[in-house]
N, C-alpha and C positions, 0 to 999 in steps of 0.2 A: 376239172371236169366232174370228178367224184363229188365235190362240194356242191356243184350246180345240180347234180342228180338228186342229192339229198334234199336240196331246197325245193325242187320240183315235186319230189315225193311227199314232202311235208305239206306243200300247197294243195296237192291232190287230196290228201287226207282231210285237211281243213274244209275244202270244197265239198267233199263227200258228206262230212258231218253237218255242214250248213244245209245241204240239200235234204239230208235225212230229217233234220230238225224242221225244215219248211214243210215237208210232206206230213210229218207227225202233227204239227200245229194245225195244218189244213184239215186233216182227218178229225182232229179234236174239235175244231170249230163246227164242222159238219154234224158230228155226233151230238155236240152240245146243243146246237140249234134244233135238232130232231127231238132231243129230250125235253127241251123247253116248250116245244109245241105240244108234246104229249102231256106235260105237267101244267099247262096253262090254267086248266080248271082247278087243279089241286092248289096251286100257289096264288089263286085269285084272292085279293084282300091284303090286309096289313098284318103280317105274321110277327109275333113276338115269341121267342123261345126262352124259357127259363131253365137253366141247368143248375145242378147242385146236389145236395145230399138229402137227408131225411127232412130237413126244414123246408126244402123245396117240394119234396114228395108230399109232405103234409102229415107226417106222423103226429098223433095227438089230437087229430080232429077227423071227422068224416071226410072222405075224399073230395066231396064237392066244396068243402070249405078250406082247401089248401090255398096258399096265397096266390098261385097262378090262376086258379078258378075264380077266386073272388076279384082278382084284378081284371079278368076277362069280363065278368058281369058288370063291374064298375065302368070299364071303358066303353062297353057296348050300350050302356045306359046313357052315357054322356055323348058318345059319338055313334048314334044308331045307324048312320048311313055309310060308315067307313069300313064295315066288314072286318073288324079287328079280331084276329085269332090269337089266343095265348096258349102256347103248347107247353105242357109240363114234362120235362125230361129229367126230373129229379129222381135219383136212385139212392135209397138208404145205404149208408156205409161208404159211399164213394169218396175218395180223396180228390183233391183239385185236379190232379193229372188225369184221372179217369173221367172226370166230368168233361174235360176239354177233348179227350180222345173220343168220347161218346158223341159229343156235339159234331165233331168232324165227320163221323160216320153218318149222322142224320142230317147234316146241313143242307145238302142239295135237295133232299126230299121236302124240307120245309121252306128253304130259301128265306130266312127271316130278315126283317128290316132292323130289328133290335134283338140283342142277346143280353139277358140278365143273368148274372152269376152270383150265387151265394155258396161258397165252398171254402174248405180249409180246416174245419174242426177235426176231421178224421185223419189228417196228415200225420198225426203223432203215433198212429198205430197201424194204419192200412198202407202198406208199402207196395201193393200190387200195381204195376205199371207206373210207379212213382218216379218223379224227377229226382228223387233223393239219390238214386244211383248215378245219374248223369252228373249231378253236382259233386259227388264224391270222386268220380273218375275225371272230371273236368272242372278245375277251379272256377267258380262263378266270378270271383273278383279278379281273375287274370286279365291284364290290359289287352292281351291279344284276342280275348273272347269276342269282342265286337267285330273285328276284322274277319275272324273265322266264321262268325254267324252270318255276316253279310255275304261272304263267298258261298256258304251253304245255302242261303236263301236264293241266291242267283242260280246256282246249279239246280236247285229243286224246282225252279220255274221252267227248266228246259225239258222238253219231252224226251230228247235223246238220253239225257242223264237218267230220267225215270225209267226208261226202257232198259238201260244197262243195269240199273239198280235192281229192278224187278227180276231180270234174268239171273243176276248174281244171287239174289236171295232165294229164288226157286232152286237154283243149282245147289246152294248151300243147304237148303232144306232137304233135298234128295240125298245128299251125302251124310245127313244127320249130324253135321258138325255144329250142334246147337249148344254153345258153351257160355256165351256172354250173357250177363244179366243186365238188361236195360229195356226200356220201352223200344219196341221195334226189333228186339232180339228175343231169344227163347231159351227157356230151361229145357233140359232133357225131358222127353215125354215119358210119363209113367202113370200107372193106375194108382188111385188112392182108395182108401177104405170107405165104402158107402154103407151106412147102417142098414141092416135088414129090419124092415118095419112091416107089421101087419096093417091091414086096412084100418082097423080100429085105432091103432097107434098113430097112423098118419092123420086121421081125422081129428084126433085130440090135439096133435101138434099144429095143424092148420087152424083149428078153432082158437087155440091158445095164442097163436101169432096174430090172428085177426083182433082178438080182444086187446092184445098188447098195443097194436098199432092204433086202436081206437081209444087208448088211454084207460081201458077197463082192466087194471092190473090185478085186482083180486080174483076176477073171473079167469084171467089168463093163468095166474098161479095155480088155481084149482085144476085147470086142464093139464098143465105140465106135471102136477103131482100125480094125477091119474096115469099119465103116460109113464112116469117113473115106476109105477107098480107093474106095468107091462114089461118094461125093459130098463132096469137100473143101470145098464152099461151104455145107454144112448146119451151122447153129449148134450143134445139140444134141451131136454127138460132140466138137466143140471144147470145149464147156462142161464135159462130164464128164471128158474127158482133162485139162483144166486143173484141175479139182477134185482129180483123182487126184494130179497133180503137187504141188498145194498140200498135200494130206494127207501127202505124203512129203517136204515141205520143200524141193522144187525150185522156188523162187520165180520165177526168171526164165522158165523154161519155162511155169509156170502162168500168169504174166502174159501171155505171148505167145498162148497158147491162149484165154484168157479175153477178150482184146482182139478176137481174130478172132471169137469167139462173139458178143460184143456188137455187132460190125459186121454180122454175117450175120443176127442175130435179126430176125424179121419183125414183132415187136410190142414197143412201148416197155415194157410190163410185164415181158416177158422180159429186156429190157436191164437194168432195175432189179434183177432177181433175179441176173443175171450179175455186175453191178457189185459186189455184196456180197463176191464172191470176190476182188476186187482191193483190198480194204482189210481191216485187222485191227480187228475191232470192239472189241477189248480196249484199243486205243490211244486216247489223247486226240485230239480233233479239232484240237488245236493242235500235234500232232506233225509231224515232217518227212514221214513216210510218208503221213499224211493229206493234207498240202498237195500232195504229189506226185500222189496219187490225184485230188484236186480239180482240179489243172491238167490231168490227162489227160481227165477228163470234160468240162471246158470246151473243150479242143482238139477234141473230137469232137462238140460240141454242134451246130454248124452242119450237120454231116453228118446227125445224127438229125433236126434240124428239116426238112431237105430230104426226108427219108425218111418221117417220121411227121406233121409239122406242129407248129407252135409250141405249141398248146394241150396236145397229148399229151406233149410234152417237159417243159412246165411241170408237168404233173400227175404223171408217172411218174418222170422222170429228175432234174430239178432238185432236188427235196427231198433226194435222197441226199447232196448237198453243202451245201444251204442250211439244213437244220434245225439247231436248237440242241439240245444234249444235254438241256436242261431241258424241251424240247418232248416228248421221249419219256416223261418222268415225267408230264407233264400229260395226254398221250394215254391212258396207262394208268389214271390216276385217273378221267379223263372216261369211259372205256369201262366200267370196273368199277362206277362210280356209276350209269351208265345201266342196266347189267345188274341191279344190286340193286333199282333202282326198278321195273324191268320184272317181276322175279321176285316182288317184294313184292305187286304187283297180282295175281299168279297164285297167291299163297300157297305158293311154292316156296322151299326153303332153298338158299342158296349156300355152297359151300365153295371156297376158293382154294388152289391148289397153287403152291409155288415150284419152280423148276427144281432139278435135283440138283447144281447148281454155282452159284457166286456170280454175282449179277446184273450185276456190273461187267464180266463177259465180253461183255455186249451193251449196254454204255453206260448202265446204270441205277445209281443210287447204292446203297450197301450198305443192306440191310434194306428195300428198296422194297415187297416183298410183305407184310412184317410191318406196315409203316405203313399200307398200303391196307386190310388186314384189320382193323386196329385202328380206322381211320377209319370203315369201313363196319360194324364190329361183327359180323363174320362169322368162322367158324373158318378157321384157316390150317393147311395141311399143309406144314410146313417141311422140305423134303428136304435142305437144305444141311448141317445138322449130322449128319443120318443118314448121308449119303454121306461126309462128312469122317471119321466114325467108321469106316465099313466100308472105306474106302480104306486104313486102317491094318491091316486084316485080310486083305483080298483084293488081288490085283494089279489095276491099273487096267483092263487088258484083260478082266478078268472082269466088270466092271460097265459099261464103256463100249466101244463099237466104235471103229474107227479114225476115223470121221467125227464122233465126239463124242456120238452118241446112246447110249441105254442098250442093254445086252444083255438077254436074257431074265431073268437074275438081277437086273439093275438095275431093270427094270420090276416084278419081283416085290417088291423092297424098297419101291418106291413104293406098290404095292397094299396091302402090309401096313401101311405108315405111314398111308394113307388110312383103313383099317379102324379103326386105333387112335383116330384123331381123330373119326370118325363115332360110335364107341362112347362115347367120352369126352363128347361133346355130346348123347348120347341121340337121335341122328338116325335110328337104325335101328329097324325094326319089332320088336315083342315076339316073342320066340322061341316 
């Protein structure tokens, strides 16, 4: 009798959750229908979203000459009646995990037919929201990974599961038990040091940054040197003066300025960004220069722990010297696989771009983007052979600025290359 009662109770619980799931799905469909009606004008046309870092944003050229803008102009010239929109969601300094997270936040607003991604070069220093911590906590090569992932994907599709998860996270947030370090979890909240700047100082920094983004490095340096006269304890002018020295091969002076910037920086994320200038990403982590860099970071670690706290140093600064080069490859595979799974649910096509130089420059193995596109069965726009070819025709400074980003001409070549691949794979609307 007791056994029968337990079976009845279990059946009632199952029926309750099925009914709850049905109600939530119905509400979701009604709300989605309403949103789509409201957004019909906004989403009219053929939207292509470009996500990535500074190469997508367009550092090195005026904003109207970024590759997304040039691609938009090219497509609208060839397909004048198709209302093609190309949206630039590139953000300088973003790692691949952040690019995907940002896309998810913006996806429903733009509802793209195609997503183009160019990301990965910042994964070796920017660990904010990075999949690096997931890979460390959860072995990527574990044979149980795929079963667990499919179960997780199924649960994530259930409205009931999402409701329970949101309720749990809100409760957890209120109890302030924020201890785990991972995307979707949080570090303890705390205030960080914000430099006090006069209006004159801020104007100089803003102007210096604008010059830097436009590739006018000497004018940028002049602004930052003026800013240093106003406040020699501000990290930002030291950082950019150090970067200027680095561009010109004055390594000792670059090192001095960058160390000062790393000491004065008010946030551990900024420290991790500055540290990338103190190492050559093209060199092996077994090289003498990297060992010297590693020793420098270790010598300053106790200083940063006192300034930011142990957890923040573990999250932002330690990975710069503790990750293995194979971790970068795993992060990229993990992120791109997550992206294709997300876009498949949205019925959106993915196109992968390689950088216009060999991936070994930022510690990836040769052919990494080719292998990822082959593994995920998505089109690849391979810019390496294209630029290898045109560097024999044009001078390097015609295609790249001093900082290594593309010029307007370089971004134009990328846009043309993308168009060729989109046309080859029949991803564009009929003319």
